[in-house]
TIBARO-926944 format. One record per residue (C-alpha): residue number from 1; residue in one letter; x, y, z. Coordinates in nm, 3 decimals, decimal comma, padded with zeros to 5 digits. Layout:
BEGIN
<vexse = NUM | donu = A | c1 = X | c2 = Y | c3 = Z>
...
//
This chain:
BEGIN
<vexse = 1 | donu = M | c1 = 18,636 | c2 = 24,882 | c3 = 11,338>
<vexse = 2 | donu = S | c1 = 18,320 | c2 = 25,058 | c3 = 11,456>
<vexse = 3 | donu = Q | c1 = 18,263 | c2 = 24,902 | c3 = 11,797>
<vexse = 4 | donu = P | c1 = 17,927 | c2 = 24,728 | c3 = 11,852>
<vexse = 5 | donu = S | c1 = 17,700 | c2 = 24,889 | c3 = 12,109>
<vexse = 6 | donu = S | c1 = 17,766 | c2 = 24,811 | c3 = 12,475>
<vexse = 7 | donu = W | c1 = 17,400 | c2 = 24,727 | c3 = 12,535>
<vexse = 8 | donu = P | c1 = 17,389 | c2 = 24,480 | c3 = 12,830>
<vexse = 9 | donu = L | c1 = 17,301 | c2 = 24,133 | c3 = 12,704>
<vexse = 10 | donu = P | c1 = 16,999 | c2 = 23,960 | c3 = 12,859>
<vexse = 11 | donu = T | c1 = 16,951 | c2 = 23,583 | c3 = 12,853>
<vexse = 12 | donu = G | c1 = 16,907 | c2 = 23,454 | c3 = 12,500>
<vexse = 13 | donu = S | c1 = 17,099 | c2 = 23,735 | c3 = 12,330>
<vexse = 14 | donu = S | c1 = 17,453 | c2 = 23,710 | c3 = 12,197>
<vexse = 15 | donu = R | c1 = 17,736 | c2 = 23,931 | c3 = 12,074>
<vexse = 16 | donu = I | c1 = 18,052 | c2 = 23,797 | c3 = 11,907>
<vexse = 17 | donu = V | c1 = 18,353 | c2 = 24,019 | c3 = 11,828>
<vexse = 18 | donu = L | c1 = 18,627 | c2 = 23,845 | c3 = 11,631>
<vexse = 19 | donu = P | c1 = 18,984 | c2 = 23,895 | c3 = 11,757>
<vexse = 20 | donu = L | c1 = 19,206 | c2 = 24,123 | c3 = 11,549>
<vexse = 21 | donu = E | c1 = 19,441 | c2 = 23,835 | c3 = 11,462>
<vexse = 22 | donu = L | c1 = 19,151 | c2 = 23,647 | c3 = 11,302>
<vexse = 23 | donu = T | c1 = 19,010 | c2 = 23,942 | c3 = 11,106>
<vexse = 24 | donu = E | c1 = 19,359 | c2 = 24,012 | c3 = 10,970>
<vexse = 25 | donu = H | c1 = 19,373 | c2 = 23,647 | c3 = 10,861>
<vexse = 26 | donu = L | c1 = 19,029 | c2 = 23,675 | c3 = 10,697>
<vexse = 27 | donu = A | c1 = 19,142 | c2 = 23,986 | c3 = 10,508>
<vexse = 28 | donu = Q | c1 = 19,414 | c2 = 23,776 | c3 = 10,341>
<vexse = 29 | donu = H | c1 = 19,252 | c2 = 23,435 | c3 = 10,300>
<vexse = 30 | donu = P | c1 = 19,131 | c2 = 23,365 | c3 = 09,939>
<vexse = 31 | donu = L | c1 = 18,794 | c2 = 23,232 | c3 = 10,058>
<vexse = 32 | donu = S | c1 = 18,715 | c2 = 23,519 | c3 = 10,291>
<vexse = 33 | donu = K | c1 = 18,900 | c2 = 23,833 | c3 = 10,181>
<vexse = 34 | donu = H | c1 = 18,613 | c2 = 23,962 | c3 = 09,967>
<vexse = 35 | donu = L | c1 = 18,365 | c2 = 23,977 | c3 = 10,256>
<vexse = 36 | donu = Y | c1 = 18,402 | c2 = 23,870 | c3 = 10,619>
<vexse = 37 | donu = P | c1 = 18,249 | c2 = 23,944 | c3 = 10,961>
<vexse = 38 | donu = L | c1 = 18,412 | c2 = 24,164 | c3 = 11,222>
<vexse = 39 | donu = A | c1 = 18,137 | c2 = 24,114 | c3 = 11,478>
<vexse = 40 | donu = Y | c1 = 17,782 | c2 = 23,980 | c3 = 11,482>
<vexse = 41 | donu = G | c1 = 17,503 | c2 = 23,887 | c3 = 11,716>
<vexse = 42 | donu = H | c1 = 17,138 | c2 = 23,849 | c3 = 11,804>
<vexse = 43 | donu = Y | c1 = 16,950 | c2 = 24,083 | c3 = 12,038>
<vexse = 44 | donu = L | c1 = 16,611 | c2 = 23,973 | c3 = 12,172>
<vexse = 45 | donu = E | c1 = 16,352 | c2 = 24,239 | c3 = 12,264>
<vexse = 46 | donu = A | c1 = 16,635 | c2 = 24,489 | c3 = 12,295>
<vexse = 47 | donu = M | c1 = 16,473 | c2 = 24,742 | c3 = 12,525>
<vexse = 48 | donu = G | c1 = 16,702 | c2 = 25,044 | c3 = 12,557>
<vexse = 49 | donu = H | c1 = 16,932 | c2 = 24,935 | c3 = 12,273>
<vexse = 50 | donu = R | c1 = 17,082 | c2 = 25,235 | c3 = 12,093>
<vexse = 51 | donu = A | c1 = 17,399 | c2 = 25,344 | c3 = 11,917>
<vexse = 52 | donu = E | c1 = 17,532 | c2 = 25,664 | c3 = 11,762>
<vexse = 53 | donu = R | c1 = 17,848 | c2 = 25,691 | c3 = 11,550>
<vexse = 54 | donu = S | c1 = 17,998 | c2 = 26,005 | c3 = 11,398>
<vexse = 55 | donu = M | c1 = 18,278 | c2 = 25,790 | c3 = 11,250>
<vexse = 56 | donu = H | c1 = 18,176 | c2 = 25,459 | c3 = 11,091>
<vexse = 57 | donu = T | c1 = 18,471 | c2 = 25,261 | c3 = 10,959>
<vexse = 58 | donu = D | c1 = 18,308 | c2 = 24,934 | c3 = 10,849>
<vexse = 59 | donu = H | c1 = 17,970 | c2 = 24,821 | c3 = 10,713>
<vexse = 60 | donu = L | c1 = 17,671 | c2 = 24,717 | c3 = 10,922>
<vexse = 61 | donu = L | c1 = 17,360 | c2 = 24,513 | c3 = 10,852>
<vexse = 62 | donu = I | c1 = 17,069 | c2 = 24,505 | c3 = 11,097>
<vexse = 63 | donu = F | c1 = 16,777 | c2 = 24,269 | c3 = 11,032>
<vexse = 64 | donu = C | c1 = 16,464 | c2 = 24,314 | c3 = 11,244>
<vexse = 65 | donu = H | c1 = 16,256 | c2 = 23,998 | c3 = 11,290>
<vexse = 66 | donu = R | c1 = 16,023 | c2 = 24,127 | c3 = 11,560>
<vexse = 67 | donu = G | c1 = 15,921 | c2 = 24,467 | c3 = 11,699>
<vexse = 68 | donu = S | c1 = 16,060 | c2 = 24,787 | c3 = 11,549>
<vexse = 69 | donu = G | c1 = 16,328 | c2 = 25,053 | c3 = 11,576>
<vexse = 70 | donu = H | c1 = 16,431 | c2 = 25,386 | c3 = 11,428>
<vexse = 71 | donu = Y | c1 = 16,737 | c2 = 25,524 | c3 = 11,253>
<vexse = 72 | donu = R | c1 = 16,903 | c2 = 25,844 | c3 = 11,136>
<vexse = 73 | donu = I | c1 = 17,164 | c2 = 25,853 | c3 = 10,857>
<vexse = 74 | donu = E | c1 = 17,373 | c2 = 26,153 | c3 = 10,751>
<vexse = 75 | donu = T | c1 = 17,411 | c2 = 26,148 | c3 = 10,371>
<vexse = 76 | donu = A | c1 = 17,557 | c2 = 26,390 | c3 = 10,117>
<vexse = 77 | donu = L | c1 = 17,199 | c2 = 26,487 | c3 = 10,029>
<vexse = 78 | donu = G | c1 = 17,095 | c2 = 26,552 | c3 = 10,389>
<vexse = 79 | donu = T | c1 = 16,971 | c2 = 26,363 | c3 = 10,692>
<vexse = 80 | donu = Q | c1 = 16,747 | c2 = 26,060 | c3 = 10,644>
<vexse = 81 | donu = F | c1 = 16,512 | c2 = 25,939 | c3 = 10,917>
<vexse = 82 | donu = G | c1 = 16,323 | c2 = 25,612 | c3 = 10,908>
<vexse = 83 | donu = S | c1 = 16,182 | c2 = 25,314 | c3 = 11,093>
<vexse = 84 | donu = L | c1 = 16,279 | c2 = 24,948 | c3 = 11,071>
<vexse = 85 | donu = N | c1 = 15,999 | c2 = 24,697 | c3 = 11,115>
<vexse = 86 | donu = A | c1 = 15,976 | c2 = 24,318 | c3 = 11,129>
<vexse = 87 | donu = G | c1 = 16,096 | c2 = 24,161 | c3 = 10,804>
<vexse = 88 | donu = Q | c1 = 16,313 | c2 = 24,458 | c3 = 10,708>
<vexse = 89 | donu = L | c1 = 16,689 | c2 = 24,488 | c3 = 10,673>
<vexse = 90 | donu = L | c1 = 16,889 | c2 = 24,810 | c3 = 10,728>
<vexse = 91 | donu = F | c1 = 17,227 | c2 = 24,855 | c3 = 10,556>
<vexse = 92 | donu = L | c1 = 17,460 | c2 = 25,122 | c3 = 10,698>
<vexse = 93 | donu = P | c1 = 17,762 | c2 = 25,173 | c3 = 10,468>
<vexse = 94 | donu = A | c1 = 18,104 | c2 = 25,267 | c3 = 10,599>
<vexse = 95 | donu = G | c1 = 18,168 | c2 = 25,642 | c3 = 10,618>
<vexse = 96 | donu = L | c1 = 17,813 | c2 = 25,756 | c3 = 10,698>
<vexse = 97 | donu = A | c1 = 17,745 | c2 = 25,897 | c3 = 11,044>
<vexse = 98 | donu = H | c1 = 17,431 | c2 = 25,744 | c3 = 11,192>
<vexse = 99 | donu = A | c1 = 17,225 | c2 = 25,666 | c3 = 11,496>
<vexse = 100 | donu = Y | c1 = 16,963 | c2 = 25,401 | c3 = 11,571>
<vexse = 101 | donu = H | c1 = 16,758 | c2 = 25,275 | c3 = 11,862>
<vexse = 102 | donu = A | c1 = 16,493 | c2 = 25,022 | c3 = 11,953>
<vexse = 103 | donu = D | c1 = 16,137 | c2 = 25,148 | c3 = 11,975>
<vexse = 104 | donu = P | c1 = 16,055 | c2 = 25,211 | c3 = 12,344>
<vexse = 105 | donu = T | c1 = 15,710 | c2 = 25,050 | c3 = 12,315>
<vexse = 106 | donu = T | c1 = 15,779 | c2 = 24,757 | c3 = 12,081>
<vexse = 107 | donu = P | c1 = 16,159 | c2 = 24,710 | c3 = 12,103>
<vexse = 108 | donu = W | c1 = 16,312 | c2 = 24,527 | c3 = 11,812>
<vexse = 109 | donu = S | c1 = 16,465 | c2 = 24,181 | c3 = 11,806>
<vexse = 110 | donu = I | c1 = 16,752 | c2 = 24,191 | c3 = 11,559>
<vexse = 111 | donu = Y | c1 = 17,027 | c2 = 23,993 | c3 = 11,393>
<vexse = 112 | donu = W | c1 = 17,323 | c2 = 24,213 | c3 = 11,307>
<vexse = 113 | donu = T | c1 = 17,675 | c2 = 24,204 | c3 = 11,168>
<vexse = 114 | donu = H | c1 = 17,964 | c2 = 24,445 | c3 = 11,126>
<vexse = 115 | donu = F | c1 = 18,163 | c2 = 24,336 | c3 = 10,822>
<vexse = 116 | donu = S | c1 = 18,444 | c2 = 24,432 | c3 = 10,589>
<vexse = 117 | donu = G | c1 = 18,630 | c2 = 24,295 | c3 = 10,285>
<vexse = 118 | donu = A | c1 = 18,764 | c2 = 24,387 | c3 = 09,943>
<vexse = 119 | donu = E | c1 = 18,411 | c2 = 24,380 | c3 = 09,791>
<vexse = 120 | donu = A | c1 = 18,218 | c2 = 24,509 | c3 = 10,094>
<vexse = 121 | donu = A | c1 = 18,181 | c2 = 24,856 | c3 = 09,941>
<vexse = 122 | donu = R | c1 = 17,982 | c2 = 24,702 | c3 = 09,654>
<vexse = 123 | donu = C | c1 = 17,713 | c2 = 24,563 | c3 = 09,882>
<vexse = 124 | donu = M | c1 = 17,461 | c2 = 24,830 | c3 = 09,786>
<vexse = 125 | donu = D | c1 = 17,487 | c2 = 24,714 | c3 = 09,426>
<vexse = 126 | donu = I | c1 = 17,473 | c2 = 24,349 | c3 = 09,528>
<vexse = 127 | donu = L | c1 = 17,156 | c2 = 24,415 | c3 = 09,727>
<vexse = 128 | donu = G | c1 = 17,006 | c2 = 24,631 | c3 = 09,449>
<vexse = 129 | donu = L | c1 = 16,992 | c2 = 24,944 | c3 = 09,666>
<vexse = 130 | donu = A | c1 = 16,985 | c2 = 25,294 | c3 = 09,521>
<vexse = 131 | donu = P | c1 = 17,243 | c2 = 25,542 | c3 = 09,665>
<vexse = 132 | donu = T | c1 = 16,990 | c2 = 25,685 | c3 = 09,910>
<vexse = 133 | donu = Q | c1 = 16,803 | c2 = 25,361 | c3 = 09,981>
<vexse = 134 | donu = F | c1 = 16,911 | c2 = 25,183 | c3 = 10,298>
<vexse = 135 | donu = V | c1 = 16,620 | c2 = 24,947 | c3 = 10,378>
<vexse = 136 | donu = L | c1 = 16,509 | c2 = 24,624 | c3 = 10,211>
<vexse = 137 | donu = T | c1 = 16,193 | c2 = 24,430 | c3 = 10,287>
<vexse = 138 | donu = L | c1 = 16,266 | c2 = 24,056 | c3 = 10,275>
<vexse = 139 | donu = D | c1 = 16,015 | c2 = 23,794 | c3 = 10,170>
<vexse = 140 | donu = N | c1 = 16,034 | c2 = 23,445 | c3 = 10,326>
<vexse = 141 | donu = W | c1 = 16,328 | c2 = 23,555 | c3 = 10,540>
<vexse = 142 | donu = R | c1 = 16,295 | c2 = 23,246 | c3 = 10,759>
<vexse = 143 | donu = S | c1 = 16,476 | c2 = 23,048 | c3 = 10,489>
<vexse = 144 | donu = L | c1 = 16,790 | c2 = 23,228 | c3 = 10,611>
<vexse = 145 | donu = L | c1 = 16,765 | c2 = 23,090 | c3 = 10,964>
<vexse = 146 | donu = P | c1 = 16,967 | c2 = 22,766 | c3 = 10,915>
<vexse = 147 | donu = N | c1 = 17,272 | c2 = 22,967 | c3 = 10,803>
<vexse = 148 | donu = V | c1 = 17,214 | c2 = 23,229 | c3 = 11,074>
<vexse = 149 | donu = T | c1 = 17,192 | c2 = 22,955 | c3 = 11,338>
<vexse = 150 | donu = D | c1 = 17,514 | c2 = 22,793 | c3 = 11,214>
<vexse = 151 | donu = L | c1 = 17,686 | c2 = 23,131 | c3 = 11,230>
<vexse = 152 | donu = L | c1 = 17,570 | c2 = 23,201 | c3 = 11,585>
<vexse = 153 | donu = N | c1 = 17,660 | c2 = 22,849 | c3 = 11,700>
<vexse = 154 | donu = L | c1 = 18,025 | c2 = 22,913 | c3 = 11,616>
<vexse = 155 | donu = Q | c1 = 18,045 | c2 = 23,125 | c3 = 11,932>
<vexse = 156 | donu = H | c1 = 18,024 | c2 = 22,806 | c3 = 12,139>
<vexse = 157 | donu = Q | c1 = 18,343 | c2 = 22,670 | c3 = 11,983>
<vexse = 158 | donu = R | c1 = 18,699 | c2 = 22,777 | c3 = 12,040>
<vexse = 159 | donu = W | c1 = 18,788 | c2 = 23,034 | c3 = 11,776>
<vexse = 160 | donu = Q | c1 = 19,041 | c2 = 22,906 | c3 = 11,527>
<vexse = 161 | donu = R | c1 = 19,137 | c2 = 23,023 | c3 = 11,182>
<vexse = 162 | donu = Q | c1 = 18,933 | c2 = 22,758 | c3 = 11,002>
<vexse = 163 | donu = R | c1 = 18,625 | c2 = 22,846 | c3 = 11,208>
<vexse = 164 | donu = A | c1 = 18,671 | c2 = 23,214 | c3 = 11,125>
<vexse = 165 | donu = V | c1 = 18,685 | c2 = 23,125 | c3 = 10,753>
<vexse = 166 | donu = R | c1 = 18,371 | c2 = 22,916 | c3 = 10,807>
<vexse = 167 | donu = A | c1 = 18,199 | c2 = 23,222 | c3 = 10,958>
<vexse = 168 | donu = A | c1 = 18,299 | c2 = 23,428 | c3 = 10,654>
<vexse = 169 | donu = T | c1 = 18,162 | c2 = 23,172 | c3 = 10,408>
<vexse = 170 | donu = L | c1 = 17,834 | c2 = 23,152 | c3 = 10,601>
<vexse = 171 | donu = L | c1 = 17,803 | c2 = 23,531 | c3 = 10,586>
<vexse = 172 | donu = Q | c1 = 17,878 | c2 = 23,530 | c3 = 10,213>
<vexse = 173 | donu = N | c1 = 17,611 | c2 = 23,263 | c3 = 10,165>
<vexse = 174 | donu = L | c1 = 17,360 | c2 = 23,482 | c3 = 10,346>
<vexse = 175 | donu = F | c1 = 17,446 | c2 = 23,775 | c3 = 10,121>
<vexse = 176 | donu = A | c1 = 17,402 | c2 = 23,557 | c3 = 09,814>
<vexse = 177 | donu = Q | c1 = 17,044 | c2 = 23,477 | c3 = 09,922>
<vexse = 178 | donu = L | c1 = 16,937 | c2 = 23,832 | c3 = 10,004>
<vexse = 179 | donu = P | c1 = 16,874 | c2 = 23,964 | c3 = 09,648>
<vexse = 180 | donu = D | c1 = 16,632 | c2 = 23,678 | c3 = 09,575>
<vexse = 181 | donu = L | c1 = 16,441 | c2 = 23,732 | c3 = 09,899>
<vexse = 182 | donu = A | c1 = 16,430 | c2 = 24,108 | c3 = 09,844>
<vexse = 183 | donu = S | c1 = 16,328 | c2 = 24,071 | c3 = 09,482>
<vexse = 184 | donu = Q | c1 = 16,012 | c2 = 23,879 | c3 = 09,562>
<vexse = 185 | donu = A | c1 = 15,891 | c2 = 24,156 | c3 = 09,791>
<vexse = 186 | donu = Q | c1 = 15,999 | c2 = 24,430 | c3 = 09,550>
<vexse = 187 | donu = Q | c1 = 15,835 | c2 = 24,256 | c3 = 09,256>
<vexse = 188 | donu = T | c1 = 15,501 | c2 = 24,250 | c3 = 09,434>
<vexse = 189 | donu = Q | c1 = 15,529 | c2 = 24,616 | c3 = 09,526>
<vexse = 190 | donu = D | c1 = 15,666 | c2 = 24,768 | c3 = 09,206>
<vexse = 191 | donu = F | c1 = 15,572 | c2 = 24,574 | c3 = 08,892>
<vexse = 192 | donu = D | c1 = 15,438 | c2 = 24,247 | c3 = 08,756>
<vexse = 193 | donu = L | c1 = 15,725 | c2 = 24,060 | c3 = 08,592>
<vexse = 194 | donu = L | c1 = 15,492 | c2 = 23,816 | c3 = 08,417>
<vexse = 195 | donu = A | c1 = 15,298 | c2 = 24,104 | c3 = 08,262>
<vexse = 196 | donu = L | c1 = 15,624 | c2 = 24,261 | c3 = 08,146>
<vexse = 197 | donu = E | c1 = 15,734 | c2 = 23,931 | c3 = 07,992>
<vexse = 198 | donu = R | c1 = 15,405 | c2 = 23,910 | c3 = 07,803>
<vexse = 199 | donu = F | c1 = 15,454 | c2 = 24,268 | c3 = 07,680>
<vexse = 200 | donu = M | c1 = 15,807 | c2 = 24,186 | c3 = 07,561>
<vexse = 201 | donu = Q | c1 = 15,687 | c2 = 23,867 | c3 = 07,393>
<vexse = 202 | donu = D | c1 = 15,400 | c2 = 24,047 | c3 = 07,218>
<vexse = 203 | donu = N | c1 = 15,639 | c2 = 24,320 | c3 = 07,100>
<vexse = 204 | donu = S | c1 = 15,938 | c2 = 24,104 | c3 = 07,012>
<vexse = 205 | donu = H | c1 = 15,909 | c2 = 24,230 | c3 = 06,652>
<vexse = 206 | donu = R | c1 = 15,973 | c2 = 24,588 | c3 = 06,766>
<vexse = 207 | donu = N | c1 = 16,290 | c2 = 24,775 | c3 = 06,855>
<vexse = 208 | donu = L | c1 = 16,181 | c2 = 24,876 | c3 = 07,205>
<vexse = 209 | donu = D | c1 = 16,398 | c2 = 25,095 | c3 = 07,425>
<vexse = 210 | donu = L | c1 = 16,419 | c2 = 25,125 | c3 = 07,804>
<vexse = 211 | donu = A | c1 = 16,165 | c2 = 25,410 | c3 = 07,814>
<vexse = 212 | donu = D | c1 = 15,905 | c2 = 25,196 | c3 = 07,631>
<vexse = 213 | donu = I | c1 = 15,932 | c2 = 24,913 | c3 = 07,884>
<vexse = 214 | donu = A | c1 = 15,952 | c2 = 25,142 | c3 = 08,190>
<vexse = 215 | donu = R | c1 = 15,637 | c2 = 25,317 | c3 = 08,072>
<vexse = 216 | donu = V | c1 = 15,445 | c2 = 24,987 | c3 = 08,085>
<vexse = 217 | donu = A | c1 = 15,563 | c2 = 24,940 | c3 = 08,446>
<vexse = 218 | donu = G | c1 = 15,464 | c2 = 25,299 | c3 = 08,531>
<vexse = 219 | donu = L | c1 = 15,811 | c2 = 25,386 | c3 = 08,659>
<vexse = 220 | donu = S | c1 = 16,091 | c2 = 25,621 | c3 = 08,563>
<vexse = 221 | donu = R | c1 = 16,369 | c2 = 25,467 | c3 = 08,355>
<vexse = 222 | donu = F | c1 = 16,622 | c2 = 25,487 | c3 = 08,640>
<vexse = 223 | donu = H | c1 = 16,385 | c2 = 25,351 | c3 = 08,906>
<vexse = 224 | donu = F | c1 = 16,260 | c2 = 25,077 | c3 = 08,674>
<vexse = 225 | donu = A | c1 = 16,610 | c2 = 24,966 | c3 = 08,571>
<vexse = 226 | donu = K | c1 = 16,714 | c2 = 24,941 | c3 = 08,937>
<vexse = 227 | donu = K | c1 = 16,405 | c2 = 24,746 | c3 = 09,039>
<vexse = 228 | donu = F | c1 = 16,418 | c2 = 24,520 | c3 = 08,734>
<vexse = 229 | donu = K | c1 = 16,779 | c2 = 24,424 | c3 = 08,805>
<vexse = 230 | donu = T | c1 = 16,688 | c2 = 24,352 | c3 = 09,167>
<vexse = 231 | donu = V | c1 = 16,412 | c2 = 24,115 | c3 = 09,052>
<vexse = 232 | donu = T | c1 = 16,590 | c2 = 23,942 | c3 = 08,763>
<vexse = 233 | donu = G | c1 = 16,962 | c2 = 23,996 | c3 = 08,820>
<vexse = 234 | donu = T | c1 = 17,003 | c2 = 24,156 | c3 = 08,477>
<vexse = 235 | donu = S | c1 = 16,913 | c2 = 24,476 | c3 = 08,289>
<vexse = 236 | donu = P | c1 = 16,575 | c2 = 24,518 | c3 = 08,112>
<vexse = 237 | donu = M | c1 = 16,732 | c2 = 24,554 | c3 = 07,766>
<vexse = 238 | donu = R | c1 = 16,955 | c2 = 24,251 | c3 = 07,810>
<vexse = 239 | donu = Y | c1 = 16,652 | c2 = 24,054 | c3 = 07,929>
<vexse = 240 | donu = F | c1 = 16,455 | c2 = 24,168 | c3 = 07,621>
<vexse = 241 | donu = N | c1 = 16,738 | c2 = 24,083 | c3 = 07,380>
<vexse = 242 | donu = E | c1 = 16,787 | c2 = 23,740 | c3 = 07,537>
<vexse = 243 | donu = L | c1 = 16,413 | c2 = 23,679 | c3 = 07,497>
<vexse = 244 | donu = K | c1 = 16,449 | c2 = 23,766 | c3 = 07,127>
<vexse = 245 | donu = I | c1 = 16,742 | c2 = 23,526 | c3 = 07,090>
<vexse = 246 | donu = K | c1 = 16,534 | c2 = 23,252 | c3 = 07,252>
<vexse = 247 | donu = L | c1 = 16,261 | c2 = 23,316 | c3 = 06,995>
<vexse = 248 | donu = A | c1 = 16,522 | c2 = 23,318 | c3 = 06,719>
<vexse = 249 | donu = C | c1 = 16,638 | c2 = 22,974 | c3 = 06,830>
<vexse = 250 | donu = Q | c1 = 16,282 | c2 = 22,846 | c3 = 06,801>
<vexse = 251 | donu = Q | c1 = 16,255 | c2 = 22,983 | c3 = 06,445>
<vexse = 252 | donu = L | c1 = 16,593 | c2 = 22,839 | c3 = 06,346>
<vexse = 253 | donu = D | c1 = 16,479 | c2 = 22,499 | c3 = 06,477>
<vexse = 254 | donu = S | c1 = 16,134 | c2 = 22,494 | c3 = 06,320>
<vexse = 255 | donu = S | c1 = 16,151 | c2 = 22,697 | c3 = 05,996>
<vexse = 256 | donu = T | c1 = 16,356 | c2 = 22,735 | c3 = 05,679>
<vexse = 257 | donu = D | c1 = 16,352 | c2 = 23,117 | c3 = 05,698>
<vexse = 258 | donu = T | c1 = 16,685 | c2 = 23,285 | c3 = 05,631>
<vexse = 259 | donu = V | c1 = 16,886 | c2 = 23,434 | c3 = 05,917>
<vexse = 260 | donu = R | c1 = 16,817 | c2 = 23,779 | c3 = 05,768>
<vexse = 261 | donu = A | c1 = 16,440 | c2 = 23,716 | c3 = 05,765>
<vexse = 262 | donu = I | c1 = 16,443 | c2 = 23,589 | c3 = 06,124>
<vexse = 263 | donu = A | c1 = 16,643 | c2 = 23,892 | c3 = 06,233>
<vexse = 264 | donu = Q | c1 = 16,395 | c2 = 24,129 | c3 = 06,068>
<vexse = 265 | donu = S | c1 = 16,098 | c2 = 23,947 | c3 = 06,225>
<vexse = 266 | donu = L | c1 = 16,252 | c2 = 24,022 | c3 = 06,564>
<vexse = 267 | donu = G | c1 = 16,310 | c2 = 24,392 | c3 = 06,500>
<vexse = 268 | donu = F | c1 = 16,677 | c2 = 24,375 | c3 = 06,396>
<vexse = 269 | donu = D | c1 = 16,733 | c2 = 24,581 | c3 = 06,082>
<vexse = 270 | donu = D | c1 = 17,102 | c2 = 24,492 | c3 = 06,078>
<vexse = 271 | donu = P | c1 = 17,148 | c2 = 24,114 | c3 = 06,036>
<vexse = 272 | donu = Y | c1 = 17,518 | c2 = 24,143 | c3 = 06,123>
<vexse = 273 | donu = Y | c1 = 17,434 | c2 = 24,298 | c3 = 06,460>
<vexse = 274 | donu = F | c1 = 17,177 | c2 = 24,023 | c3 = 06,514>
<vexse = 275 | donu = S | c1 = 17,439 | c2 = 23,757 | c3 = 06,437>
<vexse = 276 | donu = R | c1 = 17,689 | c2 = 23,915 | c3 = 06,677>
<vexse = 277 | donu = L | c1 = 17,428 | c2 = 23,933 | c3 = 06,952>
<vexse = 278 | donu = F | c1 = 17,317 | c2 = 23,575 | c3 = 06,886>
<vexse = 279 | donu = K | c1 = 17,677 | c2 = 23,451 | c3 = 06,912>
<vexse = 280 | donu = K | c1 = 17,734 | c2 = 23,653 | c3 = 07,231>
<vexse = 281 | donu = V | c1 = 17,429 | c2 = 23,493 | c3 = 07,397>
<vexse = 282 | donu = M | c1 = 17,449 | c2 = 23,140 | c3 = 07,255>
<vexse = 283 | donu = G | c1 = 17,824 | c2 = 23,109 | c3 = 07,195>
<vexse = 284 | donu = I | c1 = 17,767 | c2 = 23,010 | c3 = 06,831>
<vexse = 285 | donu = A | c1 = 17,657 | c2 = 23,187 | c3 = 06,511>
<vexse = 286 | donu = P | c1 = 17,291 | c2 = 23,149 | c3 = 06,397>
<vexse = 287 | donu = S | c1 = 17,383 | c2 = 22,948 | c3 = 06,086>
<vexse = 288 | donu = A | c1 = 17,606 | c2 = 22,716 | c3 = 06,289>
<vexse = 289 | donu = Y | c1 = 17,330 | c2 = 22,677 | c3 = 06,548>
<vexse = 290 | donu = R | c1 = 17,084 | c2 = 22,574 | c3 = 06,277>
<vexse = 291 | donu = D | c1 = 17,331 | c2 = 22,330 | c3 = 06,117>
<vexse = 292 | donu = S | c1 = 17,414 | c2 = 22,163 | c3 = 06,449>
<vexse = 293 | donu = H | c1 = 17,051 | c2 = 22,130 | c3 = 06,555>
<vexse = 294 | donu = Q | c1 = 16,929 | c2 = 22,006 | c3 = 06,217>
<vexse = 295 | donu = G | c1 = 17,208 | c2 = 21,749 | c3 = 06,217>
<vexse = 296 | donu = H | c1 = 17,111 | c2 = 21,644 | c3 = 06,570>
<vexse = 297 | donu = N | c1 = 16,743 | c2 = 21,619 | c3 = 06,474>
//
């Protein structure tokens, strides 16, 4: 693994490196093999903290909760320089040479983890990061602290296999929360989801494409699709189609219009495609949905 920095630990800081025997166990265990920690810790006001790696064999997350720091990442498209401020998370994928250091005036306080696993390489997708985007701003990040505290408290117990698996599940839980926390900040910065929902609702009778919706948000199609998935967990077009199916359900419940007429009112020229989409979303054909709900009513 890429060794953590050898920065001398002051009182209140911690650094935990899991023994090789335990990480090999985590790589095989069904609950941990997808993503597990190799090392993690908490550095308080880390004056003089720095690291530089030309070979980076695992993945690294650094979350800054106070102060600031700076980083350099060597990518296929060139060198990226940036700063990490309070409330921001830096993801350094395996394979990218990099360097980072605490700001000399306002040194950062950070939580960090080196990690690996069968799905670790997909973390950029999980976090909604573009290939050259390495920083996320987290909203309400303090909601993560109970899990972080539990993870750090494991250092005070004798390491055993079950505790190592517990550490892996805590880390996985933290990862599961990150997209929601990032999405709230990204939503505020990039587009108004409620306004987009109103636009989709008002234009549910049209056959909109991705460019139409991205134009309303004032973003390129690629950038919009990435940001939209970060906010909602799904693609814009799937979101729009599921909204149409929801409206179709309302019409099937409250009207005697034919399935063909309902499909056309929602911008579907092909009623067979509409029926296939309806069944894919609802698990039942439109006519069967109407029959079951009318019988229930």
